[in-house]
N, C-alpha and C positions, 0 to 999 in steps of 0.2 A: 889319758880320760878316762875318770870313771863314769859310772852308771849316774851318779848325781850330781846335776850342774847348777849352781844358782847363779843369777845373774844379780847384781847389787850395784850398789855404790855406797861409800861409806857416809857419806851425807844422806841418807834417804830412810825410810822405810823398812830398807832391806837389812837395816840392822837387826830388826826383828827375827827375821830368817836365816840370818849368821847366828844369833843364837842360839835359833831352834835346832841350826843344824848341831851347833856343836852340843848342843844337849843329844840329840837321839846317836853322835857317838858312831854315826857312819863316814866313811871316806868321801869325801866331794872336791868338785872343782869350782872355784870360783872366779867367776869373767867381771870383769870391774867395768862397767860402761859409766859414760861420760854425759851429763846433759848435753841436747842438743847437736851433738855430732852420733857417737855409735849407739846411743838410745834412742837414735830415730833412723837408723842406717837400717838399709830393707832385710838384712840377713836378723837382724835382731826385730822387724815387725813381723816377721814371720814366725817368730817365737810368742811375742806379744803385741798386736796389733794395736792397743795403747799404747806403747813406745816407752814405760815406765815400769820400773823394780819397786818391788824383785819379782823374781819369774822363777821356777825349778824346773828343769826338764831332768827327767827320771828314765833312763832310756829313750822310749819314743811316745813318752809322756810328758806335758806340759801343765806345771799348776802355777798361776797366779793368784795374788791377795793373799797376805798373811795368814789370813785366819785358816783359807783354805790348804794354806802350804801345814800350817801347825798339823791341820786335823790328818791332811795327808799324810805326813810325815809319821805321825803317832799310829796310824793303822800300817805303814807301808812295813815298821819296823818296831813290831809291839815288843821286842825283847827292850826296849831303850825304857819302859814301863812312863811312857807319858801320856798312856790315858788308863782311864778307869775300866773296868772290865764290863761289856754292853751295859748291862741291867743298870749298872750304877752311875751311868754318862748324864743322867738327868741337869744335875748343876754344872758339869762340865762343859756343854752343848752351851748350854744357858748364858753362861758367861765368859765363854770365848766369844759367842755371836755377839754379846751385849757391847765388850771391850771394843770389835769391830764395826757394831752399827753404834747406837745411840752414844757411848760416848764418843767414839771420835766425831760424829756428827756432831753433837751439842761443843764441845772445844773450837771443833773449826768454826761451827756458825757465831761463838763468842769473839772468836778472835779475829772475825772481820765484822762487827759490833753489831752482831744482827739482835736486835730486840726481841727475845721470846716472850717476854713477860707478859704480855697482851694475852688472854685466856682465849680469843679469838684466832690468835696467829699460834699460839703453843699448839691448840687440837690439831692445828696442820703437820706437826711433826711429830716422829713416833717417840720422841724421846720426853716431850713435853719442856722444861727448862734444864738446863744446866745444874742450877741446883738439888735439882730433882734426882736426876744422874747420880751426882755426886753421895747427896745423901743416902739414895740406895747404896752406894757400893760403900760408905761408910759403914751403914748397917751390916754390909756382909762382912768386913774384912774388922772391926770391933768384936768377932763372933770366931774368928778361924784364921789359922794361920797360911793357907790357902784356898783357891778355889773349892776344893771338894774335898775342903776340912783341914786335916793332919796328913793329904801327901801332893807333890807336886807334880804338874802338869803341865800340859802342853798350854792349854788356859792360861796357867800363869804367865806364860811367855808373852801372852797376848797382852793380858791385862796389865803386867807388871810393866810393860813396855810404855805402854800408854801412860801410867799413872805416872811412871817414873820422869818421861819427857815432858811431860804437861808442868809436874812441878819443876823440874829445871829450868824452863823457858818460861813460868811462870802465868802459864795460861789455866793450870790448878791450882787452886789453895792447898797450901799442906795442911792437912789435918792427921792427927795421931796415928789413926789405922792405916793410912795412906806412907808416913814414913816410915813403920815398922814393916810394914809389908815391902816397901821396897829395898828396904835394908837387909831383909832376908833372902831376897831373890837377888840383888847385887852382891852377894859374898858369893854366889854357889859358882865354882870351879868351869863351867861351861861359857857363864856368862862372862868371866873375866878372861878366858880365851877368845872369843868372841870379841870382847871389846878391845884385847890387845892386836886382835888380825886385822881389823878395820883403823884401830889408832896408827898401825904402823904404815899404813898405806901413804906413797907421797901427797904432801899439802895435808897431812890429818896430824889429828893430836889428840 
């Protein structure tokens, strides 16, 4: 066993963390958990009481939530170059947590047909409306190749995963800036390695 252990399932948001681990370039073990059984077993609940994946164990430390795993790994292994220098992290932090917060919330709410077009209702949500969220991202990605302009970072793993999956499953309408961004990211060797590892697991393709 290495010092880094990723708990995941290939049919989950754990694919985001898997991609990040491949970008970090550190040796790690992956423990594949099943819904309803090993994911809810006492030994895993001691790691993540939510009974969900992903979770990352680094020695005696545990990190859950994809955005936190992205930020943690970028800081723990700076040689991977997954985060800008601290003085240049405004955009990096902004869009990393925008992807984890407003974007995911807006897409999830739309998927269950929650109508936030009523101004009185939209004010109760931090993101307003899905259209506002997507317009904001379109403005960003129409002007730059990556979240921090011309340099890939862990924030792109988080944002790129959300946009790529959303377009794949139809919960996010494709726009030229989104498509070009997703194509840049999914051509990365680390993304391809992660996809191959998850796709090679039993029952996956």
